[in-house]
C-alpha positions, 0 to 999 in steps of 0.5 A, a space after each residue: 640936652 640930648 635925648 637917649 637912643 631909647 627915647 628916639 627909638 620909642 618915638 620912631 616905633 610909635 610913629 610906625 605904629 601910628 602910620 600903620 594904625 589898625 595893622 599889627 606891625 613886626 618889629 623887624 619891619 620897624 627896625 628895617 624902616 627906622 635903621 635900628 637893631 632888632 634887639 635894641 628895638 625889642 628892649 624899647 618895645 618892652 618898655 613901651 608895652 609896660 608903659 601902656 603904649 603898645 601891645 605885643 602879639 606873639 605868633 606867626 601873625 604877631 607884632 605890635 600895635 598901639 593900645 590907645 588912639 594917637 590923639 591920646 598919646 602925649 609925647 611928653 609922657 613917652 619922653 618922661 618914661 624913657 628919660 626919667 631914669 637918668 638924672 639931668 645933672 649930678 646934683 639931681 641924684 642925692 645918692 651919687 652927688 659929689 658936687 660941693 656947691 649943691 647946697 648953695 648953687 642956684 643953677 639946679 632950680 633954673 634947670 628944674 624950671 627949664 626941664 618942666 617947661 620942656 616937658 610941658 611943651 611936649 605934653 601938648 604934642 600928641 602922636 597924632 600931631 607927628 603923623 597926621 598929614 605928614 606925607 613924607 613920614 607916611 611914605 617912609 613908614 607905610 607897611 600896608 601890603 601891596 599887590 605888587 609885593 606878592 609874587 603869586 599875584 603876578 602873571 606867569 611868564 610864558 
């Protein structure tokens, strides 16, 4: 099993928002910190917004932020949103299935159970579980403005 790039980016976006809880973060900043294309990120943000995970704000001070508390965002729910469009195997899509074994094959039921167990485990993981106390992640994704980041606050050279 392999997660799609969109699911991976969705998780990165949510973690960046969680680390910067209370701030509105720019997608360009997230893209830079997460080594991702801004255009690809914007597509994922659109799906996250449609799923009720983030809100977007336009304008000069615009960006994105979480719509729910970190402990109310299940990673299983996020994965389902992004992974539900692609069937796990050919036989999971009745319209495109061409497998002659589908009617008698038992593998599908085992895969279905395994997928349910996978999502069940992820349902118990919240966004808070991923970021709280994760000092390395916090350091990588922190976008809090720093005084030393502003040239206007530096003493003038004589």
